[in-house]
N, C-alpha and C positions, 0 to 999 in steps of 0.2 A: 459381952458384944453380941451383936445380933448378927445371925450368919449374910445378912445383906450386907454389913458396916462391916465385914472381915475383910480384911486385904487379900489379893489373887494370891495362890500359891506362887513361890519363889521359881518356878520352871518358867510360867507365864508372862511374870514380871521379867524375866530376863531375855525370854522369847519377844516379847514388846520391843525391852530397850535395843534390843540388837535390831529388831526389824527399823524401828524408828531410824535408827543409828546407820543403816544400810540404806533405807529409803533417803533421808538428809543431804546424804554423802553423794547418791545416785545424780538425784536435783542438783546437787552443788557442780558436781561434775560434768552433767550434762550443759550446764548455763554456760560454764565456762572451758569448754572444749575448744571452742576456734580462739580464745584468747593464749590460752596453754599450744595450741596448733601452731598461732602467728610466733609465740616464743621460741619452739623450738625450729623454725623456718629460719626466724632472725640469728638463730646462734649456729644453725650449719652452713645457711648463707655466709654469714662473717667470717667465717672460717675458712671456709672455701674462697673468698674476694681475698682476703689475705694471702693464704698460700699462695694464690695466682698472681697477684699484685706485686707481692714484696719478698714471692721466695721463698717464706719464711716456713721451715721444716714441721712444729707444733706452734700454732697462734693461737693458744687457748686462750692468750687475753680477747682476743676478738669474740669468740664465741662466749665467754662470762660477760664481758661485756655487755652485748648484744639481747643476751637472755636479763639481768638485770632489768635495763630499761623496760623491755615489754612487760615481763613480769606477768602477775596474775589479776583480776577481777577489772573493774571496767572503769578505775579512778584513775587511768593514764591518761589524762588531759595531758597537752601540749607545755601546760609549765609545769609539771611533773617531769617528763619529758626531758624538758632541756634543764632542771634542776638535777636529776637522774646524770644526765649527760655532762655538765658542767661539775658535777663530783667527782664522777667518775675521772676526767681529765686532769681535775687540779691534784687528785689524790694518786692517780700514775706518775703525774710529776713530781711531786712532793717525793714519794717513793724513790723514783729513781733517781733524782738529786741527794736522797740521804745515802742512799746504795754508794753511788760514788765518790761523795766525801768523805763518810761514814764506818762502811762496812755492811755487812749483816750479822747480827748478834742480838742476843738478848736483849743488854741494853740500849741498842740502836734502835728494836722495837718499840721499846718504851718511849723512846726520844723523838721517834716518827710520829708513831700515835699521836701522844701527845699533842707536838706540834699541828698536826694534822688536822685533829678536832677542834682544838682552841681556833688555830685560823679561820678553818671554816667555821665556828662560831661566833668570830668576827665581820664574817663575809657576807653572811646571809643567816637569819633567823629560823630557817627550815633543818628540821631532824633531817629530814629525808639527804639534802645536801652533806648535813655533819657526816650522817653515817656513811654515807658512799664515799666521802674523799677519806674518812679513818681506813676504811676496811679495803679499798684499793690501795692506799699506801701501806699497808699491812700484808695485802697481798704481794706487793712489788717486792717488799722484803723477806719475805719468807720462801716464795715460791724459786725452785734449782732454775740456774740460766741452763736452758738448754744449747747445743751446739747450733755454730752459726748466732746466737741470738746476742744482740746487742740493746743498750738502754734505748739508743732512739728505735730498736724495731718492735720494742715493748708499747711505746709509745704510739707507733705508727698503729700498731694491732690494736688497741685501746680506742686509737680516734678511727679505725675502719669499723670496729663495732659500733660505736656510735653513729656514725653515717647511714650503716646498714639497717641499723636498728629503726631509726627517725625514718627512712624511706617505707619499711616495713607499715611501718602504724599508719604513714599517713595513708600508702596504696591499701591497704587491708584491713581497714578500721570497719568494713563493713556498712552494713544500712544503718545509719543514726536511729532511726525512726523505732528499730527492734529495742535498742533500751530502752528508749520513751516508753514503746508499747509494754514491754515488759515490767516495768516498776507500775505505769500506770495501773494494768491491771492487777497487779499485787493490793495497790491504794484503793482501788473501788471493790476489789474481794473485800477486806475489811470494812469497806461502808456497808457492802451489802448483807453480811454475816451481821452485822448488827442490828440493821434493819429487820431482816427475821426474828432475831432473839426480840427485838421491842415490838415486834407484831405477835408473836406468840405470846408477850406478858401481857397485852392489849384484851387480847383473844380469851385469854384465861382468867384474867384480872392480878395475875401474880404480880406482885412488885417485885420479888425477891430474882424473879426473871429480867426484870428490867436493869434492877441493880448490878447483877451480875455481867452484864453486858456495858455497863458504865464504866464497873470496874477493870474490863478487858481493856475496854476501849481506851479508856487512860492508860493504860499500861502500855500498850503498843502502838497507837494511831501517830505518834510521832514521828515513827520508824519509818512507817512509810512514806509519808512529807518528805522526808530527809533523803532517800532512798529516790525518789521520783527528781528532786533538786539536783541532785547528783547525776542523775542520768540527763536530765534537761542541758547541762551546762558539758558534759563530757560532748552530749549530739553536737550543741552550740556550736565547738570546735570542732567537730569533724564535718560539719557543713560548711565550714568556713575554711579550715585549711586543706580538708582531703579532697581528693581531684575526684574521687567515687561518690564524695556525700555534699558536694554542691546543690547538685541536682534537688535535692531533697530539705534546702533550705525553708520552704517554706512552709511546708508540712511541719517541720523541726519547730517554726515557730508559733505554729495554730496551741502542738501539744503542749508548748510553755505555756502561752496563755492558759490553755486549758486547767492546768495546776492551779493557780491563782484562786480561779472560783471556787475547784474542789478543795484546796486546802480552807478555806471559808466555812464550807461544807465539812470539811472533818472535822473541824472546830467545833462547827453550830452540831453537831452530831453530840459533842458532848454535853453539851446544854440539854437538846433534846433528852436525851435518856434522863437525865438528871430531872425534867422538868417530869417527865411520865412517872420514875418512880414517885415524886411528889404526887401526882395526879393521882396515882392509883390508891395511894394511902391516904387519901383526902376520900378518895370514892369508896373506901373501905374493901376493897378486891371486884368491884364490881365488872363485868366483861362489858368490852367495848370493840365490837365485831367491826363498827364503822373506820373505827381508827385502824384495826389492824390492816383492813384494806388499805387503806389511803397509804401506811407504810409499806404494804408490798406493792402499791403503785410506784412508791416513792423507789424501791428496789429494783423494780424491772425497770424503771428508768434510769438507776445507775448500771444494771445491765447492759441498758442500751447503748450508752456511752462507752462501755467497755468494749464492746463488739466495734464500737466506732473506731476505735485505736488503733483495732488489731487489721482494719484495711489500708492497702496503699494510700488511697486517695479517701482520708478524712471528711466523714460527711455524718453532721448532728440531727440530721434532718426527722430521725426514727428517734432521736434520745426525745427532741423537744416536743414530738407526738405525746411521746408515754410521759412527759413533764405534763404537759397541757392534761393530761388525764390525774393525775395527781393534785395538780392545782383547783382542779373543780371539788376535790374534798376539804378545802381549806378553810372552812367559816365554823365558827363554833356552833351554829346550829347543824352543822352536819357532822359536826366528830366528837360531841359531849354525851348525846343520848346514848345511854346503856342498851343491852341485847334486852330490856326491858321495857323500853322506849320512855322511861323517865330519864329526866334532867337532873344532875348533880345540886347538893347545896350549896351554901356561898361559897365555903371555903372549896370542895371540888370546882365549881365556878370557874373562881380565879385562878384556880391553877391549871386547869384546863383553856382557856381563853390564853393563857398565858402560854402554855403548847401550843396551842394552834400560831399563836402569832410565830413561835418559834419554828413551826415546820412551814408557815409562809416565808420566811429569811432562807430556812434551807430550800426551799424552790428556786427563790431567787439568784442565792448563789449559785446552784447549777445551770441554771438558764443562761446566765453571764459565764460561766466557762465554755458555753457552746458558741460563744461570740456575739451575745447581745449584750446593750446596754442596760443600765438599770432600769432606768423608764421602759424601753421595750420590754424585758421582762416583766416588769410589772403590770402588764396589761394582762396578760395569762392569768391573772388572780382573777379570782370572784370577787364582786365588791363585799366588804363590810359595812357598809353603810342602809340601816334598817328603817323601816318606817311603820307604825304600831296603827292599829285599825281594829278598835275597839279588846278582844282578847288577841289575836291574831297577831304576832310579831314575826316580818321575816323578811327578804328581799322586795323592794317595792319599783316601780321605776321612778326614775330619779328627778327631783325637782330640779330647777336651778339651780338653787343654793348648792344642794347635796353633788349636782356635777359640777362644780366650782369646788368643793372640796375631795372628790375622789371622783376622778373619770370613769366610765366604764369600759370597759373590752371592748376595740373596734375590730372592725374587718382586718386593721394592720394588723393584728394579733396573729389572723388566720395566713397572712401573709407571711411575716416572722416565721411560721412554724414550718410551713411546708417550703420555705428560700432557703438554702444556705448561704454564708458570708462568702464562699467561692464561686457564689452563679455569677456571672459578668452581666447578665441580664438584670439582675437586681438593680434598681435604680440611689438605694443610697446602702 
């Protein structure tokens, strides 16, 4: 084994693993800090409210219930909050009923957990509902009875915890746009990395780099789509139910629409990566710097989209400008010549044209994600209609027949470029 391929010494590998674990954990903790703080606040408030209202000495059920309902992560949508609250209350009631009728002991625990689990599965298919029903009935059976605590008192504490948790969830959910922006940035970061890798492959002619980008994209791209979809669902509920989130409803809707075109663009990127691998294989590794420039222009447009979603008022004007530059590359005449100025052979031409068409589809997807219709987006693309004049072949002034086949970009495309959909002065 050569020195270049030998593994790093174990102290370096251990240091790298520890550093990676610490960095990942710190990032995870920072992103969930507000949620954990809300859960802690709900637990402490529930304990305080139960003690004040019901004069219970140790109302621990209030804190337990409130913390469980708030929990960790952004996936606590209203449906899940209601499922948790219903499961908690049913479990507490079943536990209290079993304790008063059967007492507390080993076989009683078996009976109540079995009944609670089966009843929960009968009522609702949600595993979350069933888990909370069973665990709360178990807690009622095994927790010691404190002085002055009555069966009805534990039910009151649980109900107080549920109420406090729902109020905290609605009032302190935060800005729903932050959830969407964080998911969108991760999504566009994956697109950005892939476009850079494909540009490097085109500039160097190395189809192995493009193939590695394709493998990476196939393994991870769906994760980013799923995260953004979840963030959209949560943000939509926050903008619907939370008093602090209602004012963001319009922007939440715009970022939901952004995912539609962006998801199609991500799926398109997998096809583009595969087409580029086949194109570079067909041209035997020739360097194509102009293709690389086009991919980097697409990367700049994706970067503008990522910057747009991080603003309080989403504006896609800059993204459309960058997409217009990307579109200017998208003809076979621009993309298929290698760095020596020669065009590919028959096989390379076929793969190159296919790649060009797929890149045009990517441009339309990204333009539509900014709020344009398909017809409006297509006006940004250069015409593919060409006319022959002796030995010269290239774009020519369109005849009436050609114009009917593919109309050229008009001044309306420039209006669409600089005018955002949120502009009240826009005529349509």
